N, C-alpha and C positions, 0 to 999 in steps of 0.2 A: 691625304689626311695629314694634318699637322698636330703633333702631340704637345704636351704641356711645355717642355723645354723649348720646342720650336715656336710655340705661341709667344713665350716670354722673349726669346731671342728676336723674333720678328718685330715685336713692339719696341724692343730696345734698339734694334738696328734702325727702325723708322724714326725713332726719337733722336738718335744720334745724328742721322743724316739730315733730318729736317732742321736741326739746330746748328748745322754747319754754317759758317759765315760766308763761304764762297763755294762755287761749284767745284773748284780744284780740291778744296779741303774735303768736301763730301765724296769726291771720287777717290781720293787717297784713303779715307776712312773706310769706304765701301770695299775697296780692294784688299785692305788689311784684314777686315772682319769677315769677308766672304769665305775664305778657306775654313775658318773655325765654324761658321754656320753650316757649310756643306758637310763637314765631318760629323757634327752633331745630328744633322738631318739624316745622314746615312746610317749612323749608329742606332738611332731610334727606330728606323724602319727595318733593321735586321731582326729585331725581337718581335715575334708575332703575338705575344700574349701581353695583355694589359690588366693590371690589378689596381682598382680604385684610382684610375687616371683622373687627376683633379679637373683638367679641362682639355678638350681636344676640339679641333675644327675640321669639318669635312666639307669639301667643295665638290659638287657634282654638276656636270654639264648635261649628261645623258644617262638615264637610268631610273631606278626606283628607290625611294627611301620609305621604309615601313617602320613605324614605331608603335609601341604599346605601353601604356602607362596609366597614371591616375586619370587622365583625360580620355581614356579609351584608346581604340585602335585608329591609327591614321596612316594613310598611304599617299605619297606624292609621286606622280610620274613627271620626271624632269626631262624636257627635250629642248636643247639649244641654249637656254639661259642658265648662267651659273647660279646655282642655289647653294647657300652655305648653311650648315647646321652645326651648332655648338652642342657638345655633350659634356656633362659634368658627372664625375664619379663613375666613369665607365669601367666595367670589368668584362673582358671578353677577348676575342681573337680579331686581329686585323691582318689582312693580307693585301699588300699593295705592290703591284708590279708595274714598273714604268713602261711606257709605250715606245715603239720604234717607228721607223718610217713605214713599215708594212703592217704594224698592229697598233691597236689603241691601248690606252692604259687600262688597268684592271684594279678595282678596289672592292674588297669584300670585308664587311664589318658585321660581326655577330656577337651579341652580348647583352648585358644589362647596364642601365645607366640610371642614376638618381633623377636626372633631368636632361631632356633633349629639347633644344629650342631652334626653330628655323628662323634664319635671319632674313 
Protein backbone atom coordinates (compact mmCIF):
# COMPACT_ATOMS: atom_id res chain seq x y z
CA UNK A 1 0.00 0.00 0.00
CA UNK A 2 1.29 3.43 -0.91
CA UNK A 3 -0.02 6.38 1.11
CA UNK A 4 -0.56 10.01 0.04
CA UNK A 5 3.00 11.25 0.37
CA UNK A 6 4.26 8.06 -1.30
CA UNK A 7 1.89 8.58 -4.24
CA UNK A 8 3.07 12.18 -4.60
CA UNK A 9 6.75 11.20 -4.34
CA UNK A 10 6.32 8.33 -6.82
CA UNK A 11 4.74 10.65 -9.39
CA UNK A 12 7.40 13.31 -8.73
CA UNK A 13 10.24 10.79 -9.02
CA UNK A 14 8.80 9.40 -12.26
CA UNK A 15 8.41 12.92 -13.67
CA UNK A 16 11.98 13.91 -12.74
CA UNK A 17 13.50 10.72 -14.14
CA UNK A 18 11.47 10.78 -17.36
CA UNK A 19 12.54 14.39 -18.04
CA UNK A 20 16.25 13.65 -17.57
CA UNK A 21 18.28 14.42 -20.70
CA UNK A 22 20.47 11.31 -20.46
CA UNK A 23 20.61 7.93 -18.79
CA UNK A 24 23.52 9.04 -16.62
CA UNK A 25 21.59 12.07 -15.37
CA UNK A 26 18.55 9.89 -14.59
CA UNK A 27 20.76 7.41 -12.74
CA UNK A 28 22.41 10.12 -10.61
CA UNK A 29 19.05 11.76 -9.80
CA UNK A 30 17.54 8.39 -8.94
CA UNK A 31 20.41 7.52 -6.61
CA UNK A 32 20.21 10.93 -4.90
CA UNK A 33 16.43 10.80 -4.40
CA UNK A 34 16.14 7.11 -3.52
CA UNK A 35 17.25 7.38 0.17
CA UNK A 36 14.71 10.17 0.78
CA UNK A 37 11.96 8.09 -0.83
CA UNK A 38 12.88 5.01 1.25
CA UNK A 39 12.86 7.03 4.51
CA UNK A 40 9.42 8.49 3.77
CA UNK A 41 8.15 5.05 2.73
CA UNK A 42 9.36 3.46 5.99
CA UNK A 43 8.06 6.30 8.17
CA UNK A 44 4.56 6.13 6.66
CA UNK A 45 4.36 2.38 7.20
CA UNK A 46 5.28 2.56 10.90
CA UNK A 47 2.01 4.34 11.73
CA UNK A 48 -0.91 1.84 11.46
CA UNK A 49 -3.74 4.38 11.80
CA UNK A 50 -4.99 6.63 8.99
CA UNK A 51 -7.40 9.53 9.44
CA UNK A 52 -8.93 10.98 6.27
CA UNK A 53 -6.08 9.87 4.03
CA UNK A 54 -6.58 11.97 0.88
CA UNK A 55 -5.42 9.23 -1.51
CA UNK A 56 -3.86 5.81 -1.21
CA UNK A 57 -3.05 3.04 -3.66
CA UNK A 58 -3.28 -0.67 -2.85
CA UNK A 59 -1.74 -3.31 -5.10
CA UNK A 60 -2.77 -6.94 -4.62
CA UNK A 61 -1.52 -10.02 -6.51
CA UNK A 62 -3.25 -12.72 -4.44
CA UNK A 63 -6.09 -12.24 -2.02
CA UNK A 64 -9.53 -10.73 -1.65
CA UNK A 65 -10.72 -7.13 -1.78
CA UNK A 66 -14.17 -6.45 -0.34
CA UNK A 67 -15.80 -3.03 -0.45
CA UNK A 68 -19.16 -1.69 0.60
CA UNK A 69 -20.46 1.71 -0.40
CA UNK A 70 -23.09 3.60 -2.30
CA UNK A 71 -22.89 1.06 -5.16
CA UNK A 72 -23.47 -1.84 -2.76
CA UNK A 73 -21.22 -4.69 -1.67
CA UNK A 74 -18.45 -5.84 -4.02
CA UNK A 75 -15.88 -8.63 -3.57
CA UNK A 76 -13.00 -9.35 -5.92
CA UNK A 77 -10.92 -12.52 -5.68
CA UNK A 78 -7.47 -11.75 -7.08
CA UNK A 79 -5.20 -14.60 -8.17
CA UNK A 80 -1.96 -13.99 -10.02
CA UNK A 81 -2.64 -10.68 -11.78
CA UNK A 82 -1.74 -7.40 -10.08
CA UNK A 83 -4.89 -5.47 -9.26
CA UNK A 84 -4.68 -1.87 -8.08
CA UNK A 85 -7.24 -0.04 -6.01
CA UNK A 86 -7.28 3.68 -5.23
CA UNK A 87 -8.92 4.79 -1.99
CA UNK A 88 -9.92 8.39 -1.29
CA UNK A 89 -10.68 9.82 2.14
CA UNK A 90 -9.71 6.60 3.93
CA UNK A 91 -9.94 6.35 7.71
CA UNK A 92 -8.94 3.10 9.38
CA UNK A 93 -6.16 0.66 10.17
CA UNK A 94 -3.45 -0.58 7.83
CA UNK A 95 -1.05 -3.37 8.74
CA UNK A 96 1.63 -4.10 6.18
CA UNK A 97 4.37 -6.64 6.82
CA UNK A 98 7.11 -7.17 4.24
CA UNK A 99 7.85 -10.66 3.03
CA UNK A 100 11.05 -12.63 3.35
CA UNK A 101 12.46 -15.59 1.44
CA UNK A 102 10.42 -17.98 3.60
CA UNK A 103 7.17 -15.98 3.90
CA UNK A 104 4.95 -13.85 1.70
CA UNK A 105 3.96 -10.23 2.28
CA UNK A 106 0.93 -9.50 4.44
CA UNK A 107 -1.44 -6.55 4.02
CA UNK A 108 -4.53 -5.94 6.12
CA UNK A 109 -6.65 -2.85 5.54
CA UNK A 110 -9.89 -2.18 7.38
CA UNK A 111 -11.78 1.06 7.55
CA UNK A 112 -14.05 3.47 5.73
CA UNK A 113 -13.41 5.43 2.57
CA UNK A 114 -15.34 8.10 0.69
CA UNK A 115 -14.54 6.32 -2.56
CA UNK A 116 -12.69 3.17 -3.63
CA UNK A 117 -11.94 2.65 -7.31
CA UNK A 118 -10.44 -0.46 -8.88
CA UNK A 119 -8.03 0.36 -11.69
